[in-house]
TITOR-728506 format. One record per residue: residue in three letters; x, y, z of N, C-alpha, C, CB in turn; residue number from 1. Coordinates in pm, whole numbers, padded with zeros to 5 digits. Glycine has a CB too. Layout:
BEGIN
{gufi:ALA npx:X npy:Y npz:Z capx:X capy:Y capz:Z cpx:X cpy:Y cpz:Z cbpx:X cbpy:Y cbpz:Z loke:NUM}
...
END
This chain:
BEGIN
{gufi:MET npx:00094 npy:-00111 npz:-00020 capx:-00020 capy:00001 capz:00010 cpx:00076 cpy:00126 cpz:00028 cbpx:-00126 cbpy:-00032 cbpz:00163 loke:1}
{gufi:GLU npx:00062 npy:00213 npz:-00094 capx:00108 capy:00335 capz:-00101 cpx:00082 cpy:00432 cpz:00033 cbpx:00048 cbpy:00388 cbpz:-00222 loke:2}
{gufi:ASP npx:00140 npy:00509 npz:00058 capx:00116 capy:00608 capz:00134 cpx:00086 cpy:00758 cpz:00089 cbpx:00210 cbpy:00603 cbpz:00204 loke:3}
{gufi:GLU npx:00047 npy:00843 npz:00151 capx:-00005 capy:00977 capz:00055 cpx:00125 cpy:01041 cpz:00010 cbpx:-00106 cbpy:01105 cbpz:00145 loke:4}
{gufi:THR npx:00238 npy:01054 npz:00060 capx:00333 capy:01103 capz:00043 cpx:00390 cpy:01066 cpz:-00068 cbpx:00393 cbpy:01093 cbpz:00131 loke:5}
{gufi:ASP npx:00417 npy:00933 npz:-00085 capx:00444 capy:00882 capz:-00225 cpx:00354 cpy:00887 cpz:-00341 cbpx:00468 cbpy:00758 cbpz:-00217 loke:6}
{gufi:ALA npx:00223 npy:00872 npz:-00330 capx:00123 capy:00912 capz:-00426 cpx:00129 cpy:01052 cpz:-00460 cbpx:-00007 cbpy:00883 cbpz:-00381 loke:7}
{gufi:HIS npx:00145 npy:01137 npz:-00366 capx:00162 capy:01263 capz:-00400 cpx:00271 cpy:01291 cpz:-00504 cbpx:00184 cbpy:01331 cbpz:-00286 loke:8}
{gufi:LEU npx:00425 npy:01259 npz:-00478 capx:00518 capy:01233 capz:-00536 cpx:00500 cpy:01214 cpz:-00679 cbpx:00564 cbpy:01146 cbpz:-00479 loke:9}
{gufi:LYS npx:00453 npy:01074 npz:-00699 capx:00399 capy:01027 capz:-00836 cpx:00297 cpy:01112 cpz:-00895 cbpx:00339 cbpy:00892 cbpz:-00826 loke:10}
{gufi:ALA npx:00257 npy:01151 npz:-00851 capx:00129 capy:01234 capz:-00909 cpx:00204 cpy:01359 cpz:-00959 cbpx:-00002 cbpy:01277 cbpz:-00785 loke:11}
{gufi:THR npx:00277 npy:01422 npz:-00894 capx:00320 capy:01539 capz:-00936 cpx:00444 cpy:01532 cpz:-01051 cbpx:00357 cbpy:01610 cbpz:-00812 loke:12}
{gufi:VAL npx:00525 npy:01401 npz:-01053 capx:00590 capy:01355 capz:-01177 cpx:00487 cpy:01335 cpz:-01284 cbpx:00667 cbpy:01224 cbpz:-01154 loke:13}
{gufi:ALA npx:00382 npy:01281 npz:-01276 capx:00296 capy:01256 capz:-01392 cpx:00240 cpy:01381 cpz:-01435 cbpx:00185 cbpy:01157 cbpz:-01364 loke:14}
{gufi:ASP npx:00206 npy:01469 npz:-01363 capx:00160 capy:01555 capz:-01438 cpx:00286 cpy:01668 cpz:-01491 cbpx:00043 cbpy:01612 cbpz:-01359 loke:15}
{gufi:ASN npx:00412 npy:01658 npz:-01458 capx:00489 capy:01709 capz:-01544 cpx:00573 cpy:01643 cpz:-01658 cbpx:00553 cbpy:01763 cbpz:-01477 loke:16}
{gufi:THR npx:00481 npy:01527 npz:-01690 capx:00567 capy:01421 capz:-01814 cpx:00483 cpy:01473 cpz:-01918 cbpx:00561 cbpy:01220 cbpz:-01801 loke:17}
{gufi:LYS npx:00511 npy:01412 npz:-02043 capx:00457 capy:01399 capz:-02194 cpx:00408 cpy:01269 cpz:-02188 cbpx:00567 cbpy:01418 cbpz:-02321 loke:18}
{gufi:HIS npx:00442 npy:01153 npz:-02135 capx:00425 capy:01027 capz:-02163 cpx:00456 cpy:00946 cpz:-02024 cbpx:00514 cbpy:00991 cbpz:-02284 loke:19}
{gufi:THR npx:00329 npy:00893 npz:-01972 capx:00329 capy:00835 capz:-01830 cpx:00337 cpy:00685 cpz:-01840 cbpx:00197 cbpy:00878 cbpz:-01746 loke:20}
{gufi:VAL npx:00435 npy:00627 npz:-01813 capx:00459 capy:00461 capz:-01828 cpx:00418 cpy:00439 cpz:-01693 cbpx:00627 cbpy:00394 cbpz:-01865 loke:21}
{gufi:ILE npx:00367 npy:00297 npz:-01649 capx:00349 capy:00235 capz:-01537 cpx:00397 cpy:00091 cpz:-01544 cbpx:00217 cbpy:00246 cbpz:-01503 loke:22}
{gufi:LEU npx:00430 npy:00045 npz:-01444 capx:00482 capy:-00089 capz:-01469 cpx:00425 cpy:-00149 cpz:-01337 cbpx:00654 cbpy:-00102 cbpz:-01491 loke:23}
{gufi:MET npx:00354 npy:-00261 npz:-01344 capx:00296 capy:-00317 capz:-01263 cpx:00244 cpy:-00467 cpz:-01244 cbpx:00225 cbpy:-00249 cbpz:-01261 loke:24}
{gufi:ASP npx:00268 npy:-00521 npz:-01169 capx:00207 capy:-00682 capz:-01183 cpx:00076 cpy:-00706 cpz:-01168 cbpx:00259 cbpy:-00776 cbpz:-01085 loke:25}
{gufi:SER npx:00019 npy:-00779 npz:-01297 capx:-00095 capy:-00806 capz:-01331 cpx:-00221 cpy:-00809 cpz:-01183 cbpx:-00069 cbpy:-00942 cbpz:-01413 loke:26}
{gufi:ASP npx:-00155 npy:-00888 npz:-01099 capx:-00240 capy:-00884 capz:-00968 cpx:-00227 cpy:-00761 cpz:-00904 cbpx:-00202 cbpy:-00991 cbpz:-00867 loke:27}
{gufi:SER npx:-00206 npy:-00660 npz:-00939 capx:-00237 capy:-00566 capz:-00875 cpx:-00335 cpy:-00457 cpz:-00963 cbpx:-00112 cbpy:-00519 cbpz:-00825 loke:28}
{gufi:ILE npx:-00345 npy:-00482 npz:-01083 capx:-00447 capy:-00423 capz:-01141 cpx:-00581 cpy:-00454 cpz:-01106 cbpx:-00434 cbpy:-00438 cbpz:-01258 loke:29}
{gufi:GLY npx:-00660 npy:-00352 npz:-01081 capx:-00790 capy:-00346 capz:-01024 cpx:-00807 cpy:-00372 cpz:-00897 cbpx:-00868 cbpy:-00419 cbpz:-01080 loke:30}
{gufi:THR npx:-00715 npy:-00361 npz:-00806 capx:-00719 capy:-00364 capz:-00626 cpx:-00743 cpy:-00211 cpz:-00613 cbpx:-00548 cbpy:-00424 cbpz:-00528 loke:31}
{gufi:SER npx:-00790 npy:-00199 npz:-00490 capx:-00794 capy:-00046 capz:-00459 cpx:-00696 cpy:-00043 cpz:-00381 cbpx:-00919 cbpy:00019 cbpz:-00396 loke:32}
{gufi:ALA npx:-00655 npy:00091 npz:-00381 capx:-00519 capy:00123 capz:-00295 cpx:-00549 cpy:00265 cpz:-00179 cbpx:-00375 cbpy:00172 cbpz:-00426 loke:33}
{gufi:PHE npx:-00521 npy:00274 npz:-00115 capx:-00528 capy:00395 capz:00009 cpx:-00475 cpy:00512 cpz:-00078 cbpx:-00415 cbpy:00367 cbpz:00169 loke:34}
{gufi:ALA npx:-00415 npy:00542 npz:-00159 capx:-00359 capy:00630 capz:-00216 cpx:-00371 cpy:00614 cpz:-00373 cbpx:-00234 cbpy:00634 cbpz:-00164 loke:35}
{gufi:GLN npx:-00437 npy:00668 npz:-00461 capx:-00408 capy:00665 capz:-00593 cpx:-00304 cpy:00759 cpz:-00660 cbpx:-00521 cbpy:00680 cbpz:-00650 loke:36}
{gufi:ALA npx:-00228 npy:00717 npz:-00682 capx:-00122 capy:00808 capz:-00760 cpx:-00129 cpy:00873 cpz:-00888 cbpx:-00019 cbpy:00742 cbpz:-00780 loke:37}
{gufi:VAL npx:-00175 npy:00786 npz:-00963 capx:-00177 capy:00843 capz:-01121 cpx:-00347 cpy:00791 cpz:-01158 cbpx:-00027 cbpy:00747 cbpz:-01247 loke:38}
{gufi:PRO npx:-00408 npy:00872 npz:-01216 capx:-00523 capy:00839 capz:-01211 cpx:-00521 cpy:00806 cpz:-01380 cbpx:-00624 cbpy:00950 cbpz:-01138 loke:39}
{gufi:LEU npx:-00619 npy:00709 npz:-01442 capx:-00609 capy:00633 capz:-01576 cpx:-00599 cpy:00747 cpz:-01672 cbpx:-00740 cbpy:00529 cbpz:-01612 loke:40}
{gufi:ARG npx:-00667 npy:00861 npz:-01685 capx:-00658 capy:00962 capz:-01782 cpx:-00501 cpy:01013 cpz:-01806 cbpx:-00751 cbpy:01080 cbpz:-01734 loke:41}
{gufi:ARG npx:-00455 npy:01010 npz:-01708 capx:-00304 capy:01031 capz:-01737 cpx:-00192 cpy:00933 cpz:-01786 cbpx:-00257 cbpy:01071 cbpz:-01628 loke:42}
{gufi:ILE npx:-00230 npy:00832 npz:-01771 capx:-00141 capy:00704 capz:-01804 cpx:-00178 cpy:00659 cpz:-01938 cbpx:-00161 cbpy:00578 cbpz:-01698 loke:43}
{gufi:HIS npx:-00029 npy:00653 npz:-02029 capx:-00012 capy:00615 capz:-02158 cpx:00016 cpy:00497 cpz:-02163 cbpx:00071 cbpy:00678 cbpz:-02223 loke:44}
{gufi:THR npx:00101 npy:00441 npz:-02106 capx:00121 capy:00273 capz:-02149 cpx:00151 cpy:00220 cpz:-01986 cbpx:00287 cbpy:00233 cbpz:-02284 loke:45}
{gufi:ILE npx:00094 npy:00081 npz:-01997 capx:00137 capy:00000 capz:-01922 cpx:00205 cpy:-00100 cpz:-01932 cbpx:00077 cbpy:-00024 cbpz:-01881 loke:46}
{gufi:ILE npx:00304 npy:-00145 npz:-01832 capx:00391 capy:-00272 capz:-01883 cpx:00344 cpy:-00332 cpz:-01765 cbpx:00572 cbpy:-00265 cbpz:-01911 loke:47}
{gufi:THR npx:00304 npy:-00485 npz:-01803 capx:00264 capy:-00571 capz:-01701 cpx:00295 cpy:-00719 cpz:-01732 cbpx:00120 cbpy:-00550 cbpz:-01676 loke:48}
{gufi:ASP npx:00285 npy:-00806 npz:-01669 capx:00307 capy:-00955 capz:-01714 cpx:00186 cpy:-00987 cpz:-01807 cbpx:00312 cbpy:-01066 cbpz:-01581 loke:49}
{gufi:ALA npx:00222 npy:-01117 npz:-01856 capx:00107 capy:-01155 capz:-01953 cpx:-00024 cpy:-01233 cpz:-01898 cbpx:00168 cbpy:-01245 cbpz:-02060 loke:50}
{gufi:ASN npx:-00051 npy:-01222 npz:-01753 capx:-00133 capy:-01294 capz:-01674 cpx:-00253 cpy:-01181 cpz:-01684 cbpx:-00067 cbpy:-01337 cbpz:-01519 loke:51}
{gufi:LEU npx:-00257 npy:-01076 npz:-01752 capx:-00390 capy:-00978 capz:-01745 cpx:-00475 cpy:-01032 cpz:-01803 cbpx:-00388 cbpy:-00845 cbpz:-01800 loke:52}
{gufi:SER npx:-00600 npy:-01007 npz:-01739 capx:-00714 capy:-01039 capz:-01799 cpx:-00729 cpy:-01009 cpz:-01921 cbpx:-00805 cbpy:-00998 cbpz:-01744 loke:53}
{gufi:GLU npx:-00843 npy:-01077 npz:-01989 capx:-00902 capy:-01009 capz:-02140 cpx:-00986 cpy:-00868 cpz:-02087 cbpx:-01034 cbpy:-01137 cbpz:-02239 loke:54}
{gufi:GLU npx:-01061 npy:-00868 npz:-01979 capx:-01141 capy:-00781 capz:-01947 cpx:-01027 cpy:-00658 cpz:-01928 cbpx:-01234 cbpy:-00829 cbpz:-01825 loke:55}
{gufi:TYR npx:-00928 npy:-00656 npz:-01853 capx:-00862 capy:-00549 capz:-01873 cpx:-00790 cpy:-00496 cpz:-01949 cbpx:-00821 cbpy:-00537 cbpz:-01818 loke:56}
{gufi:ARG npx:-00763 npy:-00597 npz:-02026 capx:-00679 capy:-00570 capz:-02155 cpx:-00779 cpy:-00481 cpz:-02271 cbpx:-00626 cbpy:-00735 cbpz:-02224 loke:57}
{gufi:ALA npx:-00890 npy:-00522 npz:-02280 capx:-00984 capy:-00454 capz:-02350 cpx:-00998 cpy:-00313 cpz:-02312 cbpx:-01103 cbpy:-00518 cbpz:-02339 loke:58}
{gufi:ALA npx:-01029 npy:-00307 npz:-02152 capx:-01062 capy:-00189 capz:-02112 cpx:-00963 cpy:-00068 cpz:-02114 cbpx:-01104 cbpy:-00209 cbpz:-01996 loke:59}
{gufi:PHE npx:-00824 npy:-00113 npz:-02111 capx:-00700 capy:-00033 capz:-02141 cpx:-00711 cpy:00007 cpz:-02302 cbpx:-00556 cbpy:-00128 cbpz:-02105 loke:60}
{gufi:GLU npx:-00731 npy:-00072 npz:-02371 capx:-00730 capy:-00036 capz:-02553 cpx:-00814 cpy:00060 cpz:-02549 cbpx:-00788 cbpy:-00156 cbpz:-02676 loke:61}
{gufi:HIS npx:-00962 npy:00046 npz:-02485 capx:-01088 capy:00124 capz:-02510 cpx:-01034 cpy:00299 cpz:-02482 cbpx:-01227 cbpy:00061 cbpz:-02386 loke:62}
{gufi:ARG npx:-00951 npy:00265 npz:-02369 capx:-00902 capy:00414 capz:-02307 cpx:-00774 cpy:00468 cpz:-02377 cbpx:-00864 cbpy:00405 cbpz:-02137 loke:63}
{gufi:GLY npx:-00760 npy:00386 npz:-02488 capx:-00641 capy:00467 capz:-02535 cpx:-00504 cpy:00411 cpz:-02462 cbpx:-00667 cbpy:00631 cbpz:-02498 loke:64}
{gufi:ILE npx:-00483 npy:00336 npz:-02396 capx:-00377 capy:00300 capz:-02301 cpx:-00279 cpy:00191 cpz:-02387 cbpx:-00448 cbpy:00232 cbpz:-02154 loke:65}
{gufi:GLN npx:-00161 npy:00196 npz:-02418 capx:-00077 capy:00098 capz:-02480 cpx:-00049 cpy:00021 cpz:-02348 cbpx:00059 cbpy:00159 cbpz:-02564 loke:66}
{gufi:LEU npx:-00070 npy:-00118 npz:-02390 capx:-00057 capy:-00231 capz:-02286 cpx:00086 cpy:-00299 cpz:-02346 cbpx:-00208 cbpy:-00349 cbpz:-02283 loke:67}
{gufi:ILE npx:00170 npy:-00334 npz:-02270 capx:00304 capy:-00421 capz:-02312 cpx:00305 cpy:-00506 cpz:-02210 cbpx:00450 cbpy:-00344 cbpz:-02325 loke:68}
{gufi:ALA npx:00235 npy:-00636 npz:-02235 capx:00261 capy:-00749 capz:-02122 cpx:00403 cpy:-00841 cpz:-02191 cbpx:00094 cbpy:-00869 cbpz:-02100 loke:69}
{gufi:VAL npx:00483 npy:-00877 npz:-02087 capx:00607 capy:-00943 capz:-02089 cpx:00589 cpy:-01085 cpz:-02039 cbpx:00709 cbpy:-00867 cbpz:-02008 loke:70}
{gufi:GLU npx:00648 npy:-01160 npz:-02055 capx:00675 capy:-01300 capz:-01991 cpx:00746 cpy:-01310 cpz:-01866 cbpx:00751 cbpy:-01380 cbpz:-02079 loke:71}
END
């Protein structure tokens, strides 16, 4: 779980970038967090493992988020 200070720092960095890339394990996608660092509208690319469900793949593609799934 992320604390508010970490979330604020990440949000500030994302607000000042042209392209936001998120690296996260597929098990973390869809879970709620105490402090959300970067809203989906600010994410351009997500790098995750190949276990991401088709439901989330489709949702990210629908929002125009590039998805990179690695083994």
